[in-house]
C-alpha positions as CSV (number, residue, x, y, z in Angstrom):
1,M,-57.4,68.9,-69.4
2,T,-61.1,68.2,-69.9
3,K,-63.8,70.7,-70.0
4,K,-64.9,69.6,-66.5
5,Q,-61.6,69.9,-65.2
6,K,-61.1,73.4,-66.5
7,T,-64.5,74.5,-65.1
8,M,-63.4,73.3,-61.7
9,L,-60.0,75.0,-61.9
10,Y,-61.9,78.3,-62.7
11,R,-64.1,77.7,-59.7
12,I,-61.1,77.1,-57.5
13,I,-59.4,80.4,-58.8
14,I,-62.5,82.6,-58.4
15,T,-63.2,81.2,-54.8
16,T,-59.6,81.8,-53.7
17,G,-59.7,85.3,-55.2
18,L,-62.9,86.1,-53.5
19,L,-61.6,84.8,-50.2
20,I,-58.6,87.2,-50.4
21,I,-60.7,90.2,-51.5
22,F,-63.4,89.6,-48.8
23,H,-60.8,89.5,-46.2
24,F,-60.1,93.4,-46.7
25,I,-63.8,94.2,-46.9
26,P,-65.0,95.7,-43.5
27,V,-68.6,94.0,-43.3
28,E,-70.1,92.6,-40.1
29,G,-73.1,90.7,-39.1
30,I,-75.5,89.1,-41.4
31,Y,-73.9,90.9,-44.4
32,R,-70.7,89.0,-43.8
33,F,-72.4,86.0,-43.7
34,F,-74.1,86.4,-47.2
35,L,-70.8,87.6,-48.6
36,Y,-68.9,84.4,-47.6
37,L,-72.0,82.5,-48.8
38,I,-71.1,83.5,-52.4
39,P,-67.7,81.9,-52.7
40,Y,-69.1,78.8,-50.6
41,L,-71.8,78.1,-53.2
42,I,-69.4,78.8,-56.0
43,I,-67.1,76.1,-54.9
44,G,-69.4,73.8,-53.1
45,F,-72.9,73.7,-54.9
46,D,-72.2,70.5,-56.6
47,I,-71.2,68.8,-53.3
48,L,-74.4,70.2,-51.8
49,R,-76.5,68.8,-54.6
50,K,-75.0,65.3,-54.5
51,A,-75.6,65.4,-50.7
52,V,-79.2,66.2,-51.1
53,H,-79.5,63.6,-53.9
54,G,-78.1,60.9,-51.7
55,V,-80.5,61.8,-48.9
56,I,-83.4,61.7,-51.1
57,N,-82.3,58.2,-52.4
58,L,-81.8,57.0,-48.9
59,K,-78.0,56.7,-49.5
60,P,-76.8,59.6,-47.4
61,F,-73.5,58.2,-46.1
62,D,-70.8,59.2,-48.4
63,E,-68.1,61.9,-48.5
64,N,-70.5,64.5,-50.0
65,F,-72.9,64.2,-47.0
66,L,-69.9,64.4,-44.6
67,M,-68.5,67.6,-46.2
68,A,-71.9,69.2,-46.5
69,I,-72.8,68.7,-42.9
70,A,-69.4,69.8,-41.7
71,T,-69.2,72.9,-43.7
72,L,-72.9,74.1,-43.1
73,G,-72.3,73.2,-39.6
74,A,-69.2,75.5,-39.3
75,F,-71.2,78.2,-41.0
76,A,-74.0,77.9,-38.4
77,I,-71.7,77.8,-35.3
78,A,-70.1,81.1,-36.7
79,L,-73.5,82.7,-37.2
80,I,-74.9,81.6,-33.8
81,N,-71.8,82.7,-32.0
82,K,-71.7,86.0,-34.1
83,S,-67.8,85.4,-34.5
84,G,-68.0,86.3,-38.2
85,D,-65.4,83.5,-38.9
86,Y,-66.7,82.0,-42.0
87,V,-63.3,81.6,-43.7
88,E,-62.8,78.2,-42.3
89,A,-66.1,76.8,-43.6
90,V,-65.3,78.0,-47.1
91,A,-61.6,76.9,-46.8
92,V,-62.6,73.4,-46.0
93,M,-64.9,73.2,-49.1
94,L,-62.3,74.6,-51.2
95,F,-59.4,72.4,-50.2
96,Y,-61.7,69.6,-50.6
97,Q,-62.5,70.5,-54.2
98,V,-58.6,71.2,-54.6
99,G,-58.2,67.5,-53.6
100,E,-61.0,66.3,-56.1
101,F,-59.4,68.3,-58.8
102,F,-55.9,66.6,-58.3
103,Q,-57.7,63.2,-58.2
104,S,-59.5,63.9,-61.5
105,V,-56.2,65.0,-63.2
106,A,-54.5,61.7,-62.0
107,V,-57.2,59.7,-63.1
108,G,-57.1,61.4,-66.6
109,R,-53.5,60.9,-66.6
110,S,-53.5,57.1,-66.0
111,R,-56.5,56.8,-68.3
112,K,-54.5,58.1,-71.1
113,N,-52.6,54.9,-71.5
114,I,-55.8,53.0,-71.9
115,S,-57.6,55.5,-73.9
116,A,-54.8,55.5,-76.3
117,L,-55.7,52.0,-77.0
118,M,-59.2,53.1,-77.9
119,D,-57.7,55.4,-80.7
120,I,-56.6,52.2,-82.5
121,R,-60.2,51.5,-83.4
122,P,-60.4,52.3,-87.1
123,D,-63.4,54.2,-88.5
124,Y,-63.4,53.0,-92.0
125,A,-61.8,50.5,-94.5
126,F,-60.9,51.0,-98.3
127,L,-62.4,47.9,-99.9
128,K,-61.3,46.8,-103.4
129,K,-64.1,45.6,-105.4
130,D,-64.1,43.0,-108.2
131,D,-64.0,45.7,-110.8
132,G,-60.7,47.3,-109.3
133,E,-62.6,50.4,-107.9
134,V,-61.9,51.1,-104.3
135,E,-64.8,52.1,-101.9
136,K,-64.7,53.6,-98.5
137,V,-66.8,51.3,-96.2
138,D,-67.6,50.6,-92.6
139,P,-65.1,47.8,-91.2
140,D,-68.1,45.8,-90.0
141,D,-69.1,45.5,-93.8
142,V,-65.9,43.8,-94.8
143,E,-66.2,40.1,-95.3
144,I,-63.5,37.5,-94.8
145,G,-61.4,36.9,-98.0
146,S,-61.9,40.6,-99.2
147,V,-59.0,42.8,-100.3
148,I,-58.5,46.1,-98.5
149,I,-56.2,48.9,-99.3
150,V,-54.2,50.6,-96.5
151,N,-52.5,53.9,-97.4
152,P,-49.6,55.5,-95.5
153,G,-50.6,57.1,-92.2
154,E,-53.9,54.9,-91.9
155,K,-54.7,52.2,-89.3
156,I,-55.0,48.5,-90.5
157,P,-58.7,47.9,-90.0
158,I,-59.0,44.1,-90.0
159,D,-56.3,41.3,-89.5
160,G,-55.1,39.8,-92.9
161,V,-52.2,38.7,-95.0
162,V,-50.4,41.1,-97.2
163,I,-50.9,40.3,-100.8
164,D,-49.1,43.2,-102.5
165,G,-46.9,46.0,-101.3
166,R,-44.2,46.6,-98.7
167,S,-44.2,49.1,-95.7
168,T,-43.2,49.5,-92.0
169,L,-45.8,49.4,-89.3
170,D,-46.1,51.3,-86.1
171,T,-47.2,48.8,-83.5
172,K,-46.6,50.9,-80.5
173,A,-50.2,51.3,-79.4
174,L,-50.6,47.3,-79.4
175,T,-47.1,46.2,-78.2
176,G,-45.5,49.1,-76.3
177,E,-42.5,48.7,-78.7
178,S,-41.4,52.0,-80.6
179,V,-39.3,50.0,-83.3
180,P,-41.4,49.9,-86.4
181,R,-41.9,46.4,-88.1
182,T,-41.6,45.5,-91.9
183,A,-44.5,44.0,-93.6
184,S,-44.2,42.5,-97.1
185,K,-46.0,40.2,-99.4
186,G,-47.1,36.9,-97.4
187,D,-46.8,38.6,-94.0
188,E,-49.7,38.4,-91.5
189,V,-50.7,41.8,-90.1
190,I,-53.0,42.7,-87.3
191,S,-55.5,45.4,-87.0
192,G,-54.6,48.5,-84.9
193,C,-51.1,48.9,-86.4
194,I,-50.4,52.0,-88.3
195,N,-49.0,51.9,-91.8
196,M,-46.3,54.3,-92.0
197,T,-44.7,54.2,-95.6
198,G,-45.9,52.2,-98.5
199,V,-49.4,51.2,-99.9
200,L,-50.6,47.7,-98.6
201,S,-53.1,45.4,-100.2
202,I,-54.4,43.1,-97.5
203,R,-56.7,40.0,-97.9
204,T,-58.7,39.8,-94.7
205,T,-58.5,36.6,-92.6
206,K,-61.0,37.7,-89.9
207,E,-64.2,39.7,-89.6
208,F,-63.9,43.1,-87.9
209,G,-65.6,41.9,-84.7
210,E,-63.1,39.1,-84.4
211,S,-59.9,41.1,-85.3
212,T,-57.2,42.0,-82.9
213,V,-58.2,45.5,-82.4
214,S,-61.8,44.6,-81.5
215,K,-60.6,41.8,-79.0
216,I,-58.3,44.3,-77.3
217,L,-60.8,47.1,-76.9
218,E,-63.3,44.5,-75.5
219,L,-60.8,43.1,-73.0
220,V,-60.1,46.7,-71.9
221,E,-63.6,47.7,-71.5
222,D,-64.2,44.5,-69.3
223,S,-61.1,45.0,-67.1
224,T,-62.7,47.5,-64.8
225,S,-65.5,45.0,-63.8
226,R,-63.3,42.6,-62.2
227,K,-62.3,44.0,-58.8
228,S,-59.4,42.9,-56.6
229,K,-59.7,41.7,-53.1
230,S,-58.2,45.0,-51.9
231,E,-60.8,46.9,-53.8
232,N,-63.6,44.9,-52.6
233,F,-62.2,45.3,-49.0
234,I,-62.2,49.1,-49.3
235,T,-65.9,49.0,-50.7
236,R,-67.0,47.0,-47.8
237,F,-65.0,49.0,-45.5
238,A,-66.5,52.3,-46.7
239,R,-69.9,50.9,-46.5
240,I,-69.5,50.3,-42.7
241,Y,-67.0,53.0,-41.8
242,T,-69.0,56.0,-43.0
243,P,-72.3,55.4,-41.1
244,A,-70.1,54.5,-38.0
245,V,-68.3,57.8,-38.0
246,C,-71.5,59.7,-38.6
247,L,-73.1,58.1,-35.5
248,S,-69.9,58.7,-33.6
249,A,-69.9,62.4,-34.5
250,L,-73.5,62.6,-33.4
251,A,-72.5,61.0,-30.1
252,L,-69.7,63.4,-29.8
253,A,-72.0,66.4,-30.4
254,V,-74.8,65.3,-28.0
255,I,-73.6,63.0,-25.2
256,P,-70.8,65.3,-23.6
257,P,-73.1,68.3,-23.3
258,V,-76.0,66.0,-22.0
259,I,-73.4,64.7,-19.3
260,N,-72.5,68.1,-18.3
261,I,-76.2,69.2,-17.9
262,I,-76.7,66.2,-15.7
263,L,-73.7,67.0,-13.7
264,G,-74.9,70.7,-13.3
265,N,-72.0,72.0,-15.6
266,F,-72.1,74.3,-18.6
267,P,-73.1,72.2,-21.6
268,A,-70.8,74.0,-24.2
269,W,-72.9,72.9,-27.0
270,S,-70.9,74.9,-29.7
271,D,-67.6,73.5,-28.5
272,W,-68.8,69.9,-28.8
273,I,-70.6,70.4,-32.1
274,Y,-67.4,72.0,-33.5
275,R,-65.5,69.0,-32.5
276,A,-68.1,66.6,-34.0
277,L,-67.9,68.6,-37.4
278,T,-64.1,68.4,-37.3
279,F,-64.5,64.6,-36.6
280,L,-66.5,64.4,-39.7
281,V,-64.2,66.2,-42.0
282,I,-61.3,64.1,-40.7
283,S,-63.2,60.9,-41.1
284,C,-64.2,61.3,-44.8
285,P,-62.7,58.2,-46.5
286,C,-61.8,59.9,-49.8
287,A,-58.2,58.8,-49.6
288,L,-59.0,55.1,-49.4
289,V,-62.0,55.1,-51.6
290,I,-60.3,57.0,-54.4
291,S,-56.7,56.1,-54.3
292,I,-56.9,52.3,-54.0
293,P,-59.0,51.7,-57.2
294,L,-56.9,54.5,-58.8
295,S,-53.7,52.5,-57.9
296,F,-55.1,49.5,-59.8
297,F,-56.3,51.5,-62.6
298,A,-52.9,53.3,-63.0
299,G,-51.2,49.7,-62.8
300,I,-53.3,48.4,-65.6
301,G,-52.6,51.5,-67.6
302,G,-48.9,51.1,-66.9
303,A,-48.9,47.5,-68.0
304,S,-50.6,48.6,-71.3
305,R,-47.8,50.9,-72.1
306,E,-45.5,48.0,-71.8
307,G,-47.6,45.8,-74.2
308,V,-49.1,43.8,-71.4
309,L,-53.1,43.7,-71.3
310,V,-54.5,42.8,-67.9
311,K,-58.1,41.8,-67.9
312,G,-58.9,43.1,-64.3
313,S,-57.3,44.3,-61.0
314,N,-58.0,41.0,-59.4
315,F,-55.6,39.5,-62.0
316,L,-53.0,42.2,-61.4
317,E,-53.2,41.6,-57.6
318,A,-52.8,37.7,-58.0
319,L,-49.9,38.3,-60.4
320,S,-47.7,39.9,-57.6
321,K,-48.0,36.7,-55.6
322,T,-46.8,34.5,-58.5
323,K,-44.2,31.8,-57.3
324,T,-44.4,29.3,-60.0
325,V,-44.3,29.9,-63.9
326,A,-45.1,27.1,-66.2
327,F,-44.4,27.5,-69.9
328,D,-45.5,25.9,-73.2
329,K,-42.4,25.4,-75.5
330,T,-43.4,25.9,-79.1
331,G,-44.3,29.5,-79.9
332,T,-43.8,30.7,-76.3
333,M,-40.2,30.2,-75.5
334,T,-39.3,29.3,-79.2
335,K,-40.1,31.0,-82.3
336,G,-42.4,28.2,-83.5
337,V,-40.5,28.3,-86.9
338,F,-38.3,25.5,-88.2
339,E,-34.9,26.8,-89.2
340,V,-31.6,25.1,-90.5
341,T,-29.4,25.2,-87.4
342,A,-26.5,23.1,-88.5
343,L,-24.9,21.3,-91.5
344,H,-22.7,18.4,-90.5
345,H,-20.2,16.1,-92.4
346,S,-20.6,17.8,-95.8
347,T,-18.5,16.4,-98.3
348,I,-19.1,19.2,-100.9
349,D,-19.3,23.0,-100.7
350,K,-22.0,23.9,-98.1
351,E,-23.6,26.4,-100.6
352,K,-23.8,23.7,-103.2
353,L,-25.3,21.2,-100.9
354,L,-28.0,23.7,-100.0
355,F,-28.5,24.4,-103.6
356,F,-29.3,20.7,-104.4
357,A,-31.5,20.3,-101.2
358,A,-33.5,23.6,-101.6
359,H,-34.4,22.6,-105.2
360,A,-35.3,19.0,-104.5
361,E,-37.7,20.4,-101.8
362,S,-39.0,23.3,-104.0
363,A,-42.4,21.6,-104.7
364,S,-43.1,20.7,-101.1
365,S,-45.1,22.9,-98.6
366,H,-43.8,21.0,-95.7
367,P,-42.3,23.3,-92.9
368,V,-39.1,21.5,-93.2
369,A,-38.9,22.0,-96.8
370,K,-39.6,25.7,-96.3
371,S,-36.8,26.1,-93.8
372,I,-34.4,24.5,-96.2
373,I,-35.5,26.9,-99.0
374,K,-35.2,29.8,-96.5
375,A,-31.7,28.7,-95.5
376,Y,-30.7,28.6,-99.2
377,G,-31.9,32.2,-99.6
378,K,-31.8,32.5,-103.4
379,E,-34.3,32.1,-106.3
380,I,-35.3,28.6,-107.2
381,D,-34.9,27.6,-110.8
382,Q,-37.8,25.1,-111.2
383,S,-36.5,24.3,-114.9
384,I,-33.7,22.1,-113.5
385,V,-36.0,20.1,-111.3
386,S,-37.7,16.9,-112.5
387,D,-38.7,13.5,-111.4
388,V,-39.9,14.5,-107.9
389,E,-41.0,11.7,-105.8
390,E,-42.3,11.8,-102.2
391,I,-41.6,8.7,-100.3
392,G,-43.9,8.5,-97.4
393,G,-42.4,8.4,-93.9
394,N,-38.9,8.6,-95.4
395,G,-38.4,11.8,-97.4
396,I,-38.1,12.8,-101.0
397,S,-36.1,12.3,-104.1
398,A,-35.6,14.4,-107.2
399,K,-33.5,15.1,-110.2
400,V,-31.8,18.5,-109.9
401,D,-29.5,19.7,-112.7
402,G,-29.0,16.2,-113.9
403,H,-28.2,14.8,-110.4
404,L,-30.2,12.4,-108.4
405,I,-30.9,14.1,-104.9
406,A,-32.2,12.1,-102.0
407,L,-33.2,13.8,-98.7
408,G,-34.8,12.2,-95.7
409,N,-34.3,10.4,-92.6
410,G,-32.1,7.4,-91.8
411,R,-34.6,4.9,-93.2
412,L,-34.4,6.6,-96.6
413,M,-30.6,6.2,-96.6
414,E,-30.9,2.5,-95.5
415,R,-33.6,2.1,-98.3
416,L,-31.1,3.4,-100.9
417,N,-28.2,1.4,-99.3
418,V,-26.4,4.6,-98.5
419,S,-24.1,4.6,-95.5
420,Y,-24.8,7.7,-93.4
421,M,-23.6,9.5,-90.1
422,E,-25.7,9.4,-87.1
423,C,-26.3,12.8,-85.5
424,H,-26.6,13.5,-81.6
425,S,-27.8,17.1,-82.1
426,V,-31.4,17.8,-81.0
427,G,-33.7,18.4,-83.9
428,T,-35.0,17.0,-87.2
429,I,-32.1,15.5,-89.1
430,I,-32.2,15.4,-92.8
431,H,-29.6,13.3,-94.5
432,I,-28.6,14.1,-98.1
433,A,-27.3,11.8,-100.9
434,I,-26.3,13.0,-104.3
435,D,-26.1,10.2,-106.9
436,N,-26.3,7.6,-104.1
437,E,-23.3,9.1,-102.4
438,Y,-23.7,10.4,-98.7
439,C,-23.0,14.2,-98.7
440,G,-23.9,15.0,-95.0
441,H,-27.0,16.2,-93.1
442,L,-28.9,19.3,-92.0
443,V,-30.2,19.8,-88.5
444,I,-33.5,21.5,-88.5
445,A,-35.0,22.7,-85.2
446,D,-37.4,25.3,-83.7
447,V,-35.2,28.1,-82.5
448,V,-35.2,29.5,-79.0
449,K,-36.5,33.3,-78.9
450,D,-33.6,35.6,-78.7
451,N,-34.3,36.9,-75.3
452,A,-36.0,33.7,-73.7
453,A,-33.1,32.7,-71.5
454,E,-32.8,36.4,-70.3
455,A,-36.8,36.3,-69.6
456,V,-36.3,33.3,-67.3
457,L,-33.5,34.9,-65.4
458,A,-35.7,38.2,-65.1
459,L,-38.4,36.1,-63.7
460,K,-36.2,34.7,-61.0
461,K,-35.1,38.3,-60.1
462,A,-38.8,39.3,-60.0
463,G,-39.3,36.7,-57.2
464,V,-40.5,33.6,-59.1
465,K,-39.2,30.6,-57.2
466,R,-39.9,27.8,-59.7
467,T,-39.9,27.6,-63.6
468,V,-41.4,24.7,-65.4
469,M,-41.6,23.7,-69.0
470,L,-44.6,21.7,-70.3
471,T,-44.3,20.5,-73.9
472,G,-45.7,17.9,-76.2
473,D,-42.3,17.5,-77.8
474,L,-39.8,14.5,-77.3
475,K,-38.0,14.4,-74.0
476,S,-34.7,15.0,-75.6
477,I,-35.8,18.2,-77.4
478,G,-37.6,19.5,-74.3
479,E,-34.6,18.8,-72.0
480,E,-32.4,20.6,-74.6
481,T,-34.5,23.7,-74.6
482,A,-35.0,23.8,-70.8
483,R,-31.2,23.5,-70.4
484,A,-30.5,26.2,-72.8
485,L,-33.0,28.4,-71.1
486,N,-32.0,27.4,-67.4
487,I,-35.5,26.4,-66.7
488,D,-35.7,24.4,-63.5
489,E,-37.9,21.5,-64.5
490,V,-39.3,20.0,-67.9
491,R,-42.1,17.7,-68.5
492,S,-42.2,16.2,-72.1
493,D,-44.3,14.1,-74.4
494,L,-47.6,15.8,-73.0
495,L,-50.8,15.6,-74.6
496,P,-53.2,18.7,-74.0
497,N,-55.2,16.9,-71.2
498,E,-51.9,15.8,-69.7
499,K,-50.7,19.5,-69.6
500,V,-53.8,20.2,-67.6
501,E,-53.0,17.4,-65.1
502,A,-49.4,18.7,-64.8
503,V,-50.7,22.2,-63.9
504,E,-52.9,20.7,-61.5
505,K,-50.0,18.9,-59.9
506,L,-48.1,22.1,-59.6
507,L,-51.2,23.6,-57.9
508,S,-51.3,20.8,-55.3
509,E,-47.6,21.3,-54.7
510,K,-48.0,25.0,-53.6
511,Q,-46.4,25.8,-50.2
512,S,-49.2,28.3,-49.4
513,E,-52.7,28.9,-50.8
514,K,-51.5,32.6,-51.4
515,D,-48.8,31.4,-53.8
516,I,-50.0,31.7,-57.4
517,V,-49.1,29.4,-60.4
518,A,-49.2,31.0,-63.8
519,F,-49.0,29.3,-67.1
520,V,-47.7,30.9,-70.3
521,G,-48.9,29.6,-73.6
522,D,-50.1,30.5,-77.2
523,G,-51.7,27.7,-79.0
524,I,-55.3,26.5,-79.2
525,N,-54.3,23.4,-77.2
526,D,-53.1,25.6,-74.4
527,A,-56.7,27.1,-73.7
528,P,-57.6,24.5,-71.1
529,V,-54.3,24.9,-69.4
530,L,-54.5,28.7,-69.3
531,G,-57.9,28.4,-67.9
532,R,-56.9,25.9,-65.0
533,A,-53.9,27.8,-63.9
534,D,-54.3,30.5,-61.1
535,I,-53.1,33.1,-63.8
536,G,-53.2,32.3,-67.6
537,I,-50.9,34.3,-69.7
538,A,-51.3,34.2,-73.4
539,M,-49.0,35.3,-76.2
540,G,-51.3,37.7,-78.0
541,A,-50.0,38.7,-81.3
542,L,-49.5,35.1,-82.6
543,G,-51.6,33.4,-80.1
544,S,-54.9,31.7,-80.9
545,D,-58.2,33.4,-80.3
546,A,-59.0,30.4,-77.8
547,A,-55.9,31.1,-75.9
548,I,-56.4,34.8,-75.7
549,E,-60.1,34.2,-74.5
550,A,-59.1,31.7,-71.8
551,S,-56.3,33.9,-70.4
552,D,-56.2,36.4,-67.7
553,I,-53.2,38.4,-69.2
554,V,-52.3,39.0,-72.8
555,L,-48.6,39.7,-74.1
556,M,-49.4,41.8,-77.1
557,D,-46.1,41.0,-79.0
558,D,-45.2,37.5,-77.8
559,D,-42.1,38.6,-75.9
560,P,-41.4,36.5,-72.9
561,M,-39.6,39.3,-71.3
562,K,-43.0,41.0,-70.7
563,I,-43.9,38.5,-68.2
564,S,-41.5,39.6,-65.7
565,N,-42.3,43.3,-66.5
566,A,-45.9,42.5,-65.7
567,I,-45.0,40.8,-62.4
568,R,-42.8,44.0,-61.4
569,I,-45.6,46.2,-62.3
570,S,-48.2,44.3,-60.2
571,K,-45.8,44.1,-57.2
572,K,-45.2,47.8,-57.4
573,C,-48.9,48.5,-57.7
574,M,-49.6,46.4,-54.6
575,R,-46.8,48.1,-52.7
576,I,-48.5,51.4,-53.5
577,V,-52.0,50.1,-52.6
578,Y,-50.7,49.0,-49.1
579,E,-48.8,52.3,-48.5
580,N,-51.9,54.3,-49.3
581,I,-54.1,52.1,-46.8
582,W,-51.7,52.4,-44.0
583,L,-50.9,56.0,-44.7
584,A,-54.7,56.9,-44.8
585,I,-55.9,54.8,-41.8
586,G,-53.0,55.8,-39.7
587,I,-53.2,59.6,-40.1
588,K,-57.0,59.4,-39.9
589,L,-57.0,57.5,-36.7
590,A,-54.4,60.0,-35.0
591,C,-56.3,62.9,-36.2
592,L,-59.7,61.6,-35.1
593,C,-58.5,61.1,-31.6
594,L,-57.0,64.6,-31.7
595,G,-60.4,66.0,-33.1
596,A,-62.4,64.1,-30.4
597,L,-60.3,65.6,-27.6
598,G,-60.6,69.1,-29.0
599,I,-56.9,69.4,-29.9
600,A,-57.5,69.3,-33.7
601,N,-59.2,72.2,-35.5
602,M,-60.8,72.5,-38.9
603,W,-57.3,73.3,-40.6
604,L,-55.9,69.9,-39.3
605,A,-59.0,68.3,-40.4
606,I,-58.5,69.7,-43.9
607,F,-55.0,68.0,-43.9
608,A,-56.2,64.7,-42.6
609,D,-58.9,64.6,-45.4
610,V,-57.6,66.6,-48.5
611,G,-53.9,66.6,-47.7
612,V,-53.9,62.7,-47.2
613,M,-56.1,62.2,-50.2
614,I,-53.7,64.3,-52.6
615,I,-50.6,62.4,-51.1
616,A,-52.4,59.0,-51.7
617,V,-53.4,60.1,-55.3
618,L,-50.0,61.2,-56.2
619,N,-48.5,57.9,-54.9
620,A,-51.0,56.1,-56.8
621,I,-49.8,57.6,-60.1
622,R,-46.4,56.1,-59.6
623,A,-48.1,52.7,-60.6
624,L,-48.0,54.0,-64.1
625,F,-44.1,54.1,-64.3
626,V,-41.9,50.9,-64.1
627,K,-38.2,51.2,-64.8
628,K,-36.9,49.3,-67.9
629,L,-34.7,46.4,-67.1
């Protein structure tokens, strides 16, 4: 609880206590008026100050003005009528402040999830100098290529690559995942993660201002500036609504008594003024003005807890209407890393075949070579490798432990006059010959992410009607991947500009203008497509800076399951928004009619204002929580 919230709580408690005590003090007349003025000023002085400030600045029509006029009017009526019933006026202000207190606590609770992100900003970095000394510096002063030391318990200040050490990293603040990740030599690490165990030496690859942590905080800070249509509607509604009810209340206080005077009847000024004041309290638009933005704020906070960064409430609202999702393939639905997925027609022991293949490729930096070495999984003995020759467009040959090894495509086998077996599997096929004898082939392919198929199914459960894969890969590879993931359509062999055209075609095929087309991508070549779609969703942890900048939503750990989670969060948020709109407007209209007819008193007015606001605020907090799939 903040200092301001504690102060408000003390004022509420003191005012309540004074009202109870004063009830038993036998004081009448002007003394009773001044007695009840004490708790009124304790609980309402800030409202009165804001109301006066609004009038001075020619912006009087807000909830502070309504509450000030209503409560002061109730005091005046009780004083003029000499009824001594000042409890009602103080109680109206008290319950209004109770509602404001609830709202403040609710905002603070929803803000926690986003402010937790602010805690990931590191205050310092330990820079390793050329002489081996370590100096504590401002992260902004660390240049690209510098070596920084991160001790256990410290935040990684800048993106980089581990050059020494091994540790586990807490990425929860960034990704929403509680399971720690292992980092060792050669691994890329991003700023904002907490080093949990070992000491890490990291060579920086970005400046602090361009690192992941800075990008995230910048996006979070900008998110509140992008308002949804619902928020803009409420803002416009309040500007018109508040002056309208003020004029209506004035009319209610003046016109009926004047008509009575004209008709020769008793004007009953105090009765009609009381009705007008009740009308003002009921009409206060707090429930709408507070709960709608709070619902979106809570929705964005709830999404951030799940590792989904939404850049504004307008994007959260649009996401709830998503009917078509188009995916990039590599790095989005697949791992973007080549792996040996199969070994066919081997004439020797598979372990021995991988031994020769890995050693022959040991001098190459090609992704295919790296995947073969990784599949072998043992240390390479360079002393048994010689006569390495790279044959452009065909493959490689080398002598390994005295044997002539040839690895490559079918053209290489034909060039060596070696008969080979065709392969119908999807992927890169590497044929292997040992001493000019065919020994089998490896299938190397980009591996589908573990939960990609589950993510597509979850999207359909979340209301997505159409899934499309857009890829630059060959048709056979695209179709195989789409079939494995149960994606409805696939469009292959696409250049970056053709992906944009494909998304434009999807936009033109929408059944309704309200239907949203989302595109999910990660590479720099996906940036134009992310910008063209109704909603651009970028894979954040490994995605390029250009993709993150062009997107509207960022998935912080590249998990495609987060897409359906984000849609479910947005739908729940919008459902809560509409519930609050109908609840507030419905109850207020009913109570306004009762107030105008003289049936509703100040106590019902308090419920119509403060009660509805508390209900709406508590309802809005529900947007923070979404059940796990």
